[in-house]
mmCIF entry with sequence, helices, sheets and N, C-alpha, C, O atoms, coordinates in Angstrom:
data_MODEL
# 
_entry.id   MODEL 
# 
_entity.id                         1 
_entity.type                       polymer 
_entity.pdbx_number_of_molecules   1 
# 
_entity_poly.entity_id                      1 
_entity_poly.type                           'polypeptide(L)' 
_entity_poly.nstd_linkage                   no 
_entity_poly.nstd_monomer                   no 
_entity_poly.pdbx_seq_one_letter_code       MSHSHSNSLLLEPNKRGEIIWKFSTNKELEIACNVPGHYQAGMVSAVSIN 
_entity_poly.pdbx_seq_one_letter_code_can   MSHSHSNSLLLEPNKRGEIIWKFSTNKELEIACNVPGHYQAGMVSAVSIN 
_entity_poly.pdbx_strand_id                 A 
# 
loop_
_entity_poly_seq.entity_id 
_entity_poly_seq.num 
_entity_poly_seq.mon_id 
_entity_poly_seq.hetero 
1 1  MET n 
1 2  SER n 
1 3  HIS n 
1 4  SER n 
1 5  HIS n 
1 6  SER n 
1 7  ASN n 
1 8  SER n 
1 9  LEU n 
1 10 LEU n 
1 11 LEU n 
1 12 GLU n 
1 13 PRO n 
1 14 ASN n 
1 15 LYS n 
1 16 ARG n 
1 17 GLY n 
1 18 GLU n 
1 19 ILE n 
1 20 ILE n 
1 21 TRP n 
1 22 LYS n 
1 23 PHE n 
1 24 SER n 
1 25 THR n 
1 26 ASN n 
1 27 LYS n 
1 28 GLU n 
1 29 LEU n 
1 30 GLU n 
1 31 ILE n 
1 32 ALA n 
1 33 CYS n 
1 34 ASN n 
1 35 VAL n 
1 36 PRO n 
1 37 GLY n 
1 38 HIS n 
1 39 TYR n 
1 40 GLN n 
1 41 ALA n 
1 42 GLY n 
1 43 MET n 
1 44 VAL n 
1 45 SER n 
1 46 ALA n 
1 47 VAL n 
1 48 SER n 
1 49 ILE n 
1 50 ASN n 
# 
_struct_asym.id          A 
_struct_asym.entity_id   1 
# 
_struct_sheet.id               AA1 
_struct_sheet.type             ? 
_struct_sheet.number_strands   2 
_struct_sheet.details          ? 
# 
_struct_sheet_order.sheet_id     AA1 
_struct_sheet_order.range_id_1   1 
_struct_sheet_order.range_id_2   2 
_struct_sheet_order.offset       ? 
_struct_sheet_order.sense        anti-parallel 
# 
loop_
_struct_sheet_range.sheet_id 
_struct_sheet_range.id 
_struct_sheet_range.beg_label_comp_id 
_struct_sheet_range.beg_label_asym_id 
_struct_sheet_range.beg_label_seq_id 
_struct_sheet_range.pdbx_beg_PDB_ins_code 
_struct_sheet_range.end_label_comp_id 
_struct_sheet_range.end_label_asym_id 
_struct_sheet_range.end_label_seq_id 
_struct_sheet_range.pdbx_end_PDB_ins_code 
_struct_sheet_range.beg_auth_comp_id 
_struct_sheet_range.beg_auth_asym_id 
_struct_sheet_range.beg_auth_seq_id 
_struct_sheet_range.end_auth_comp_id 
_struct_sheet_range.end_auth_asym_id 
_struct_sheet_range.end_auth_seq_id 
AA1 1 LYS A 27 ? ALA A 32 ? LYS A 27 ALA A 32 
AA1 2 VAL A 44 ? ILE A 49 ? VAL A 44 ILE A 49 
# 
loop_
_atom_site.group_PDB 
_atom_site.id 
_atom_site.type_symbol 
_atom_site.label_atom_id 
_atom_site.label_alt_id 
_atom_site.label_comp_id 
_atom_site.label_asym_id 
_atom_site.label_entity_id 
_atom_site.label_seq_id 
_atom_site.pdbx_PDB_ins_code 
_atom_site.Cartn_x 
_atom_site.Cartn_y 
_atom_site.Cartn_z 
_atom_site.occupancy 
_atom_site.B_iso_or_equiv 
_atom_site.pdbx_formal_charge 
_atom_site.auth_seq_id 
_atom_site.auth_comp_id 
_atom_site.auth_asym_id 
_atom_site.auth_atom_id 
_atom_site.pdbx_PDB_model_num 
ATOM 1   N N  . MET A 1 1  ? -11.245 -5.767  2.728   1.00 0.00 ? 1  MET A N  1 
ATOM 2   C CA . MET A 1 1  ? -10.021 -6.445  2.573   1.00 0.00 ? 1  MET A CA 1 
ATOM 3   C C  . MET A 1 1  ? -9.184  -5.724  1.524   1.00 0.00 ? 1  MET A C  1 
ATOM 4   O O  . MET A 1 1  ? -9.695  -5.400  0.452   1.00 0.00 ? 1  MET A O  1 
ATOM 5   N N  . SER A 1 2  ? -7.940  -5.471  1.802   1.00 0.00 ? 2  SER A N  1 
ATOM 6   C CA . SER A 1 2  ? -7.074  -4.831  0.765   1.00 0.00 ? 2  SER A CA 1 
ATOM 7   C C  . SER A 1 2  ? -6.044  -5.871  0.392   1.00 0.00 ? 2  SER A C  1 
ATOM 8   O O  . SER A 1 2  ? -5.702  -6.773  1.156   1.00 0.00 ? 2  SER A O  1 
ATOM 9   N N  . HIS A 1 3  ? -5.552  -5.688  -0.874  1.00 0.00 ? 3  HIS A N  1 
ATOM 10  C CA . HIS A 1 3  ? -4.496  -6.486  -1.452  1.00 0.00 ? 3  HIS A CA 1 
ATOM 11  C C  . HIS A 1 3  ? -3.242  -5.669  -1.446  1.00 0.00 ? 3  HIS A C  1 
ATOM 12  O O  . HIS A 1 3  ? -3.298  -4.496  -1.815  1.00 0.00 ? 3  HIS A O  1 
ATOM 13  N N  . SER A 1 4  ? -2.152  -6.187  -1.066  1.00 0.00 ? 4  SER A N  1 
ATOM 14  C CA . SER A 1 4  ? -0.876  -5.462  -1.020  1.00 0.00 ? 4  SER A CA 1 
ATOM 15  C C  . SER A 1 4  ? 0.125   -6.072  -1.928  1.00 0.00 ? 4  SER A C  1 
ATOM 16  O O  . SER A 1 4  ? 1.309   -5.759  -1.810  1.00 0.00 ? 4  SER A O  1 
ATOM 17  N N  . HIS A 1 5  ? -0.268  -6.922  -2.826  1.00 0.00 ? 5  HIS A N  1 
ATOM 18  C CA . HIS A 1 5  ? 0.639   -7.568  -3.794  1.00 0.00 ? 5  HIS A CA 1 
ATOM 19  C C  . HIS A 1 5  ? 0.691   -6.759  -5.076  1.00 0.00 ? 5  HIS A C  1 
ATOM 20  O O  . HIS A 1 5  ? -0.295  -6.129  -5.458  1.00 0.00 ? 5  HIS A O  1 
ATOM 21  N N  . SER A 1 6  ? 1.812   -6.773  -5.728  1.00 0.00 ? 6  SER A N  1 
ATOM 22  C CA . SER A 1 6  ? 1.914   -6.022  -6.957  1.00 0.00 ? 6  SER A CA 1 
ATOM 23  C C  . SER A 1 6  ? 1.213   -6.716  -8.102  1.00 0.00 ? 6  SER A C  1 
ATOM 24  O O  . SER A 1 6  ? 1.071   -6.112  -9.166  1.00 0.00 ? 6  SER A O  1 
ATOM 25  N N  . ASN A 1 7  ? 0.765   -7.959  -7.945  1.00 0.00 ? 7  ASN A N  1 
ATOM 26  C CA . ASN A 1 7  ? 0.037   -8.651  -9.006  1.00 0.00 ? 7  ASN A CA 1 
ATOM 27  C C  . ASN A 1 7  ? -1.434  -8.812  -8.635  1.00 0.00 ? 7  ASN A C  1 
ATOM 28  O O  . ASN A 1 7  ? -2.058  -9.787  -9.055  1.00 0.00 ? 7  ASN A O  1 
ATOM 29  N N  . SER A 1 8  ? -2.019  -7.874  -7.851  1.00 0.00 ? 8  SER A N  1 
ATOM 30  C CA . SER A 1 8  ? -3.478  -8.024  -7.534  1.00 0.00 ? 8  SER A CA 1 
ATOM 31  C C  . SER A 1 8  ? -4.093  -6.586  -7.526  1.00 0.00 ? 8  SER A C  1 
ATOM 32  O O  . SER A 1 8  ? -3.426  -5.572  -7.321  1.00 0.00 ? 8  SER A O  1 
ATOM 33  N N  . LEU A 1 9  ? -5.407  -6.608  -7.766  1.00 0.00 ? 9  LEU A N  1 
ATOM 34  C CA . LEU A 1 9  ? -6.201  -5.312  -7.675  1.00 0.00 ? 9  LEU A CA 1 
ATOM 35  C C  . LEU A 1 9  ? -7.444  -5.648  -6.848  1.00 0.00 ? 9  LEU A C  1 
ATOM 36  O O  . LEU A 1 9  ? -7.948  -6.770  -6.892  1.00 0.00 ? 9  LEU A O  1 
ATOM 37  N N  . LEU A 1 10 ? -7.931  -4.653  -6.093  1.00 0.00 ? 10 LEU A N  1 
ATOM 38  C CA . LEU A 1 10 ? -9.214  -4.747  -5.471  1.00 0.00 ? 10 LEU A CA 1 
ATOM 39  C C  . LEU A 1 10 ? -10.060 -3.689  -6.037  1.00 0.00 ? 10 LEU A C  1 
ATOM 40  O O  . LEU A 1 10 ? -9.762  -2.505  -5.877  1.00 0.00 ? 10 LEU A O  1 
ATOM 41  N N  . LEU A 1 11 ? -11.163 -4.081  -6.728  1.00 0.00 ? 11 LEU A N  1 
ATOM 42  C CA . LEU A 1 11 ? -11.996 -3.137  -7.477  1.00 0.00 ? 11 LEU A CA 1 
ATOM 43  C C  . LEU A 1 11 ? -13.384 -3.134  -6.877  1.00 0.00 ? 11 LEU A C  1 
ATOM 44  O O  . LEU A 1 11 ? -13.878 -4.159  -6.408  1.00 0.00 ? 11 LEU A O  1 
ATOM 45  N N  . GLU A 1 12 ? -14.017 -1.949  -6.898  1.00 0.00 ? 12 GLU A N  1 
ATOM 46  C CA . GLU A 1 12 ? -15.385 -1.790  -6.515  1.00 0.00 ? 12 GLU A CA 1 
ATOM 47  C C  . GLU A 1 12 ? -16.276 -2.305  -7.636  1.00 0.00 ? 12 GLU A C  1 
ATOM 48  O O  . GLU A 1 12 ? -15.827 -2.347  -8.781  1.00 0.00 ? 12 GLU A O  1 
ATOM 49  N N  . PRO A 1 13 ? -17.524 -2.700  -7.363  1.00 0.00 ? 13 PRO A N  1 
ATOM 50  C CA . PRO A 1 13 ? -18.371 -3.192  -8.433  1.00 0.00 ? 13 PRO A CA 1 
ATOM 51  C C  . PRO A 1 13 ? -18.466 -2.174  -9.609  1.00 0.00 ? 13 PRO A C  1 
ATOM 52  O O  . PRO A 1 13 ? -18.515 -0.956  -9.431  1.00 0.00 ? 13 PRO A O  1 
ATOM 53  N N  . ASN A 1 14 ? -18.488 -2.773  -10.808 1.00 0.00 ? 14 ASN A N  1 
ATOM 54  C CA . ASN A 1 14 ? -18.644 -1.994  -12.034 1.00 0.00 ? 14 ASN A CA 1 
ATOM 55  C C  . ASN A 1 14 ? -17.427 -1.071  -12.304 1.00 0.00 ? 14 ASN A C  1 
ATOM 56  O O  . ASN A 1 14 ? -17.548 -0.128  -13.085 1.00 0.00 ? 14 ASN A O  1 
ATOM 57  N N  . LYS A 1 15 ? -16.314 -1.314  -11.702 1.00 0.00 ? 15 LYS A N  1 
ATOM 58  C CA . LYS A 1 15 ? -15.082 -0.597  -11.946 1.00 0.00 ? 15 LYS A CA 1 
ATOM 59  C C  . LYS A 1 15 ? -14.137 -1.427  -12.721 1.00 0.00 ? 15 LYS A C  1 
ATOM 60  O O  . LYS A 1 15 ? -14.289 -2.649  -12.736 1.00 0.00 ? 15 LYS A O  1 
ATOM 61  N N  . ARG A 1 16 ? -13.161 -0.853  -13.374 1.00 0.00 ? 16 ARG A N  1 
ATOM 62  C CA . ARG A 1 16 ? -12.186 -1.589  -14.174 1.00 0.00 ? 16 ARG A CA 1 
ATOM 63  C C  . ARG A 1 16 ? -10.765 -1.277  -13.618 1.00 0.00 ? 16 ARG A C  1 
ATOM 64  O O  . ARG A 1 16 ? -10.535 -0.231  -13.010 1.00 0.00 ? 16 ARG A O  1 
ATOM 65  N N  . GLY A 1 17 ? -9.857  -2.194  -13.843 1.00 0.00 ? 17 GLY A N  1 
ATOM 66  C CA . GLY A 1 17 ? -8.520  -2.010  -13.460 1.00 0.00 ? 17 GLY A CA 1 
ATOM 67  C C  . GLY A 1 17 ? -7.607  -2.694  -14.487 1.00 0.00 ? 17 GLY A C  1 
ATOM 68  O O  . GLY A 1 17 ? -8.092  -3.340  -15.416 1.00 0.00 ? 17 GLY A O  1 
ATOM 69  N N  . GLU A 1 18 ? -6.316  -2.554  -14.322 1.00 0.00 ? 18 GLU A N  1 
ATOM 70  C CA . GLU A 1 18 ? -5.366  -3.185  -15.285 1.00 0.00 ? 18 GLU A CA 1 
ATOM 71  C C  . GLU A 1 18 ? -4.104  -3.609  -14.526 1.00 0.00 ? 18 GLU A C  1 
ATOM 72  O O  . GLU A 1 18 ? -3.582  -2.903  -13.663 1.00 0.00 ? 18 GLU A O  1 
ATOM 73  N N  . ILE A 1 19 ? -3.662  -4.774  -14.896 1.00 0.00 ? 19 ILE A N  1 
ATOM 74  C CA . ILE A 1 19 ? -2.399  -5.357  -14.482 1.00 0.00 ? 19 ILE A CA 1 
ATOM 75  C C  . ILE A 1 19 ? -1.693  -5.791  -15.722 1.00 0.00 ? 19 ILE A C  1 
ATOM 76  O O  . ILE A 1 19 ? -2.299  -6.471  -16.550 1.00 0.00 ? 19 ILE A O  1 
ATOM 77  N N  . ILE A 1 20 ? -0.427  -5.434  -15.907 1.00 0.00 ? 20 ILE A N  1 
ATOM 78  C CA . ILE A 1 20 ? 0.279   -5.813  -17.126 1.00 0.00 ? 20 ILE A CA 1 
ATOM 79  C C  . ILE A 1 20 ? 1.360   -6.766  -16.789 1.00 0.00 ? 20 ILE A C  1 
ATOM 80  O O  . ILE A 1 20 ? 2.256   -6.481  -15.995 1.00 0.00 ? 20 ILE A O  1 
ATOM 81  N N  . TRP A 1 21 ? 1.258   -7.978  -17.443 1.00 0.00 ? 21 TRP A N  1 
ATOM 82  C CA . TRP A 1 21 ? 2.251   -9.023  -17.260 1.00 0.00 ? 21 TRP A CA 1 
ATOM 83  C C  . TRP A 1 21 ? 2.804   -9.281  -18.665 1.00 0.00 ? 21 TRP A C  1 
ATOM 84  O O  . TRP A 1 21 ? 2.116   -9.131  -19.675 1.00 0.00 ? 21 TRP A O  1 
ATOM 85  N N  . LYS A 1 22 ? 4.128   -9.691  -18.678 1.00 0.00 ? 22 LYS A N  1 
ATOM 86  C CA . LYS A 1 22 ? 4.733   -10.099 -19.969 1.00 0.00 ? 22 LYS A CA 1 
ATOM 87  C C  . LYS A 1 22 ? 5.199   -11.544 -19.851 1.00 0.00 ? 22 LYS A C  1 
ATOM 88  O O  . LYS A 1 22 ? 5.850   -11.927 -18.879 1.00 0.00 ? 22 LYS A O  1 
ATOM 89  N N  . PHE A 1 23 ? 4.857   -12.322 -20.842 1.00 0.00 ? 23 PHE A N  1 
ATOM 90  C CA . PHE A 1 23 ? 5.197   -13.737 -20.835 1.00 0.00 ? 23 PHE A CA 1 
ATOM 91  C C  . PHE A 1 23 ? 6.077   -14.081 -22.064 1.00 0.00 ? 23 PHE A C  1 
ATOM 92  O O  . PHE A 1 23 ? 5.804   -13.605 -23.166 1.00 0.00 ? 23 PHE A O  1 
ATOM 93  N N  . SER A 1 24 ? 7.088   -14.871 -21.885 1.00 0.00 ? 24 SER A N  1 
ATOM 94  C CA . SER A 1 24 ? 7.945   -15.237 -23.010 1.00 0.00 ? 24 SER A CA 1 
ATOM 95  C C  . SER A 1 24 ? 7.547   -16.574 -23.682 1.00 0.00 ? 24 SER A C  1 
ATOM 96  O O  . SER A 1 24 ? 8.063   -16.926 -24.743 1.00 0.00 ? 24 SER A O  1 
ATOM 97  N N  . THR A 1 25 ? 6.613   -17.309 -23.032 1.00 0.00 ? 25 THR A N  1 
ATOM 98  C CA . THR A 1 25 ? 6.213   -18.538 -23.610 1.00 0.00 ? 25 THR A CA 1 
ATOM 99  C C  . THR A 1 25 ? 4.673   -18.685 -23.416 1.00 0.00 ? 25 THR A C  1 
ATOM 100 O O  . THR A 1 25 ? 4.071   -17.964 -22.621 1.00 0.00 ? 25 THR A O  1 
ATOM 101 N N  . ASN A 1 26 ? 4.059   -19.633 -24.159 1.00 0.00 ? 26 ASN A N  1 
ATOM 102 C CA . ASN A 1 26 ? 2.671   -19.882 -23.970 1.00 0.00 ? 26 ASN A CA 1 
ATOM 103 C C  . ASN A 1 26 ? 2.351   -20.421 -22.595 1.00 0.00 ? 26 ASN A C  1 
ATOM 104 O O  . ASN A 1 26 ? 3.139   -21.197 -22.054 1.00 0.00 ? 26 ASN A O  1 
ATOM 105 N N  . LYS A 1 27 ? 1.217   -20.041 -21.999 1.00 0.00 ? 27 LYS A N  1 
ATOM 106 C CA . LYS A 1 27 ? 0.880   -20.462 -20.639 1.00 0.00 ? 27 LYS A CA 1 
ATOM 107 C C  . LYS A 1 27 ? -0.663  -20.686 -20.549 1.00 0.00 ? 27 LYS A C  1 
ATOM 108 O O  . LYS A 1 27 ? -1.443  -20.039 -21.248 1.00 0.00 ? 27 LYS A O  1 
ATOM 109 N N  . GLU A 1 28 ? -1.037  -21.572 -19.713 1.00 0.00 ? 28 GLU A N  1 
ATOM 110 C CA . GLU A 1 28 ? -2.454  -21.790 -19.312 1.00 0.00 ? 28 GLU A CA 1 
ATOM 111 C C  . GLU A 1 28 ? -2.490  -21.377 -17.823 1.00 0.00 ? 28 GLU A C  1 
ATOM 112 O O  . GLU A 1 28 ? -1.872  -22.017 -16.972 1.00 0.00 ? 28 GLU A O  1 
ATOM 113 N N  . LEU A 1 29 ? -3.209  -20.324 -17.545 1.00 0.00 ? 29 LEU A N  1 
ATOM 114 C CA . LEU A 1 29 ? -3.315  -19.798 -16.192 1.00 0.00 ? 29 LEU A CA 1 
ATOM 115 C C  . LEU A 1 29 ? -4.746  -19.720 -15.683 1.00 0.00 ? 29 LEU A C  1 
ATOM 116 O O  . LEU A 1 29 ? -5.699  -19.880 -16.445 1.00 0.00 ? 29 LEU A O  1 
ATOM 117 N N  . GLU A 1 30 ? -4.878  -19.479 -14.416 1.00 0.00 ? 30 GLU A N  1 
ATOM 118 C CA . GLU A 1 30 ? -6.138  -19.266 -13.758 1.00 0.00 ? 30 GLU A CA 1 
ATOM 119 C C  . GLU A 1 30 ? -6.119  -17.928 -13.060 1.00 0.00 ? 30 GLU A C  1 
ATOM 120 O O  . GLU A 1 30 ? -5.181  -17.641 -12.316 1.00 0.00 ? 30 GLU A O  1 
ATOM 121 N N  . ILE A 1 31 ? -7.071  -17.143 -13.263 1.00 0.00 ? 31 ILE A N  1 
ATOM 122 C CA . ILE A 1 31 ? -7.140  -15.765 -12.454 1.00 0.00 ? 31 ILE A CA 1 
ATOM 123 C C  . ILE A 1 31 ? -8.390  -15.960 -11.565 1.00 0.00 ? 31 ILE A C  1 
ATOM 124 O O  . ILE A 1 31 ? -9.360  -16.607 -11.958 1.00 0.00 ? 31 ILE A O  1 
ATOM 125 N N  . ALA A 1 32 ? -8.327  -15.390 -10.388 1.00 0.00 ? 32 ALA A N  1 
ATOM 126 C CA . ALA A 1 32 ? -9.417  -15.544 -9.498  1.00 0.00 ? 32 ALA A CA 1 
ATOM 127 C C  . ALA A 1 32 ? -9.403  -14.376 -8.430  1.00 0.00 ? 32 ALA A C  1 
ATOM 128 O O  . ALA A 1 32 ? -8.401  -13.700 -8.200  1.00 0.00 ? 32 ALA A O  1 
ATOM 129 N N  . CYS A 1 33 ? -10.513 -14.229 -7.860  1.00 0.00 ? 33 CYS A N  1 
ATOM 130 C CA . CYS A 1 33 ? -10.675 -13.281 -6.738  1.00 0.00 ? 33 CYS A CA 1 
ATOM 131 C C  . CYS A 1 33 ? -10.287 -13.964 -5.451  1.00 0.00 ? 33 CYS A C  1 
ATOM 132 O O  . CYS A 1 33 ? -10.778 -15.048 -5.136  1.00 0.00 ? 33 CYS A O  1 
ATOM 133 N N  . ASN A 1 34 ? -9.389  -13.314 -4.696  1.00 0.00 ? 34 ASN A N  1 
ATOM 134 C CA . ASN A 1 34 ? -8.918  -13.926 -3.446  1.00 0.00 ? 34 ASN A CA 1 
ATOM 135 C C  . ASN A 1 34 ? -9.657  -13.411 -2.195  1.00 0.00 ? 34 ASN A C  1 
ATOM 136 O O  . ASN A 1 34 ? -9.300  -13.737 -1.063  1.00 0.00 ? 34 ASN A O  1 
ATOM 137 N N  . VAL A 1 35 ? -10.685 -12.608 -2.437  1.00 0.00 ? 35 VAL A N  1 
ATOM 138 C CA . VAL A 1 35 ? -11.569 -12.182 -1.312  1.00 0.00 ? 35 VAL A CA 1 
ATOM 139 C C  . VAL A 1 35 ? -12.273 -13.473 -0.780  1.00 0.00 ? 35 VAL A C  1 
ATOM 140 O O  . VAL A 1 35 ? -12.798 -14.261 -1.568  1.00 0.00 ? 35 VAL A O  1 
ATOM 141 N N  . PRO A 1 36 ? -12.276 -13.670 0.536   1.00 0.00 ? 36 PRO A N  1 
ATOM 142 C CA . PRO A 1 36 ? -12.895 -14.909 1.080   1.00 0.00 ? 36 PRO A CA 1 
ATOM 143 C C  . PRO A 1 36 ? -14.250 -15.156 0.509   1.00 0.00 ? 36 PRO A C  1 
ATOM 144 O O  . PRO A 1 36 ? -15.105 -14.272 0.485   1.00 0.00 ? 36 PRO A O  1 
ATOM 145 N N  . GLY A 1 37 ? -14.451 -16.407 0.031   1.00 0.00 ? 37 GLY A N  1 
ATOM 146 C CA . GLY A 1 37 ? -15.715 -16.869 -0.570  1.00 0.00 ? 37 GLY A CA 1 
ATOM 147 C C  . GLY A 1 37 ? -15.932 -16.537 -2.049  1.00 0.00 ? 37 GLY A C  1 
ATOM 148 O O  . GLY A 1 37 ? -16.790 -17.153 -2.683  1.00 0.00 ? 37 GLY A O  1 
ATOM 149 N N  . HIS A 1 38 ? -15.228 -15.640 -2.586  1.00 0.00 ? 38 HIS A N  1 
ATOM 150 C CA . HIS A 1 38 ? -15.455 -15.207 -3.967  1.00 0.00 ? 38 HIS A CA 1 
ATOM 151 C C  . HIS A 1 38 ? -15.023 -16.298 -4.951  1.00 0.00 ? 38 HIS A C  1 
ATOM 152 O O  . HIS A 1 38 ? -15.719 -16.512 -5.944  1.00 0.00 ? 38 HIS A O  1 
ATOM 153 N N  . TYR A 1 39 ? -13.909 -16.993 -4.721  1.00 0.00 ? 39 TYR A N  1 
ATOM 154 C CA . TYR A 1 39 ? -13.405 -18.042 -5.599  1.00 0.00 ? 39 TYR A CA 1 
ATOM 155 C C  . TYR A 1 39 ? -14.513 -19.117 -5.610  1.00 0.00 ? 39 TYR A C  1 
ATOM 156 O O  . TYR A 1 39 ? -14.936 -19.557 -6.679  1.00 0.00 ? 39 TYR A O  1 
ATOM 157 N N  . GLN A 1 40 ? -14.968 -19.527 -4.453  1.00 0.00 ? 40 GLN A N  1 
ATOM 158 C CA . GLN A 1 40 ? -16.014 -20.586 -4.350  1.00 0.00 ? 40 GLN A CA 1 
ATOM 159 C C  . GLN A 1 40 ? -17.315 -20.187 -5.009  1.00 0.00 ? 40 GLN A C  1 
ATOM 160 O O  . GLN A 1 40 ? -18.081 -21.046 -5.448  1.00 0.00 ? 40 GLN A O  1 
ATOM 161 N N  . ALA A 1 41 ? -17.579 -18.860 -5.085  1.00 0.00 ? 41 ALA A N  1 
ATOM 162 C CA . ALA A 1 41 ? -18.761 -18.360 -5.681  1.00 0.00 ? 41 ALA A CA 1 
ATOM 163 C C  . ALA A 1 41 ? -18.659 -18.234 -7.195  1.00 0.00 ? 41 ALA A C  1 
ATOM 164 O O  . ALA A 1 41 ? -19.605 -17.800 -7.852  1.00 0.00 ? 41 ALA A O  1 
ATOM 165 N N  . GLY A 1 42 ? -17.488 -18.622 -7.756  1.00 0.00 ? 42 GLY A N  1 
ATOM 166 C CA . GLY A 1 42 ? -17.278 -18.595 -9.179  1.00 0.00 ? 42 GLY A CA 1 
ATOM 167 C C  . GLY A 1 42 ? -16.504 -17.431 -9.779  1.00 0.00 ? 42 GLY A C  1 
ATOM 168 O O  . GLY A 1 42 ? -16.462 -17.290 -11.001 1.00 0.00 ? 42 GLY A O  1 
ATOM 169 N N  . MET A 1 43 ? -15.905 -16.615 -8.968  1.00 0.00 ? 43 MET A N  1 
ATOM 170 C CA . MET A 1 43 ? -15.111 -15.507 -9.439  1.00 0.00 ? 43 MET A CA 1 
ATOM 171 C C  . MET A 1 43 ? -13.705 -15.992 -9.847  1.00 0.00 ? 43 MET A C  1 
ATOM 172 O O  . MET A 1 43 ? -12.711 -15.646 -9.208  1.00 0.00 ? 43 MET A O  1 
ATOM 173 N N  . VAL A 1 44 ? -13.642 -16.780 -10.896 1.00 0.00 ? 44 VAL A N  1 
ATOM 174 C CA . VAL A 1 44 ? -12.486 -17.457 -11.322 1.00 0.00 ? 44 VAL A CA 1 
ATOM 175 C C  . VAL A 1 44 ? -12.628 -17.635 -12.837 1.00 0.00 ? 44 VAL A C  1 
ATOM 176 O O  . VAL A 1 44 ? -13.742 -17.813 -13.330 1.00 0.00 ? 44 VAL A O  1 
ATOM 177 N N  . SER A 1 45 ? -11.503 -17.587 -13.591 1.00 0.00 ? 45 SER A N  1 
ATOM 178 C CA . SER A 1 45 ? -11.522 -17.767 -14.992 1.00 0.00 ? 45 SER A CA 1 
ATOM 179 C C  . SER A 1 45 ? -10.167 -18.343 -15.519 1.00 0.00 ? 45 SER A C  1 
ATOM 180 O O  . SER A 1 45 ? -9.102  -17.993 -15.012 1.00 0.00 ? 45 SER A O  1 
ATOM 181 N N  . ALA A 1 46 ? -10.235 -19.218 -16.533 1.00 0.00 ? 46 ALA A N  1 
ATOM 182 C CA . ALA A 1 46 ? -9.044  -19.709 -17.210 1.00 0.00 ? 46 ALA A CA 1 
ATOM 183 C C  . ALA A 1 46 ? -8.567  -18.684 -18.199 1.00 0.00 ? 46 ALA A C  1 
ATOM 184 O O  . ALA A 1 46 ? -9.373  -17.989 -18.817 1.00 0.00 ? 46 ALA A O  1 
ATOM 185 N N  . VAL A 1 47 ? -7.266  -18.579 -18.357 1.00 0.00 ? 47 VAL A N  1 
ATOM 186 C CA . VAL A 1 47 ? -6.709  -17.631 -19.315 1.00 0.00 ? 47 VAL A CA 1 
ATOM 187 C C  . VAL A 1 47 ? -5.617  -18.404 -20.103 1.00 0.00 ? 47 VAL A C  1 
ATOM 188 O O  . VAL A 1 47 ? -4.794  -19.119 -19.529 1.00 0.00 ? 47 VAL A O  1 
ATOM 189 N N  . SER A 1 48 ? -5.651  -18.226 -21.433 1.00 0.00 ? 48 SER A N  1 
ATOM 190 C CA . SER A 1 48 ? -4.654  -18.844 -22.302 1.00 0.00 ? 48 SER A CA 1 
ATOM 191 C C  . SER A 1 48 ? -3.761  -17.785 -22.811 1.00 0.00 ? 48 SER A C  1 
ATOM 192 O O  . SER A 1 48 ? -4.262  -16.811 -23.374 1.00 0.00 ? 48 SER A O  1 
ATOM 193 N N  . ILE A 1 49 ? -2.475  -17.887 -22.664 1.00 0.00 ? 49 ILE A N  1 
ATOM 194 C CA . ILE A 1 49 ? -1.476  -16.922 -23.156 1.00 0.00 ? 49 ILE A CA 1 
ATOM 195 C C  . ILE A 1 49 ? -0.842  -17.555 -24.388 1.00 0.00 ? 49 ILE A C  1 
ATOM 196 O O  . ILE A 1 49 ? -0.194  -18.596 -24.286 1.00 0.00 ? 49 ILE A O  1 
ATOM 197 N N  . ASN A 1 50 ? -1.024  -16.929 -25.560 1.00 0.00 ? 50 ASN A N  1 
ATOM 198 C CA . ASN A 1 50 ? -0.494  -17.513 -26.840 1.00 0.00 ? 50 ASN A CA 1 
ATOM 199 C C  . ASN A 1 50 ? 0.515   -16.530 -27.405 1.00 0.00 ? 50 ASN A C  1 
ATOM 200 O O  . ASN A 1 50 ? 1.097   -16.780 -28.461 1.00 0.00 ? 50 ASN A O  1 
# 
C-alpha cells in the first residue's frame, strides 16, 4: 500500500522518516498508521504540541 498524501510516509521496518509541520498554537493530536489493521494493532500515539 502506498500513501500519496503530503502528510504521510510509508516506511519499511527499522527505517526512519521525517515530516515537518508548523503549528501556531498548542494542539493535542493523534498520529497513526493508516495501513489496514495497523491502527487496531496499536500503531497509534498521542502527540502534544506546546
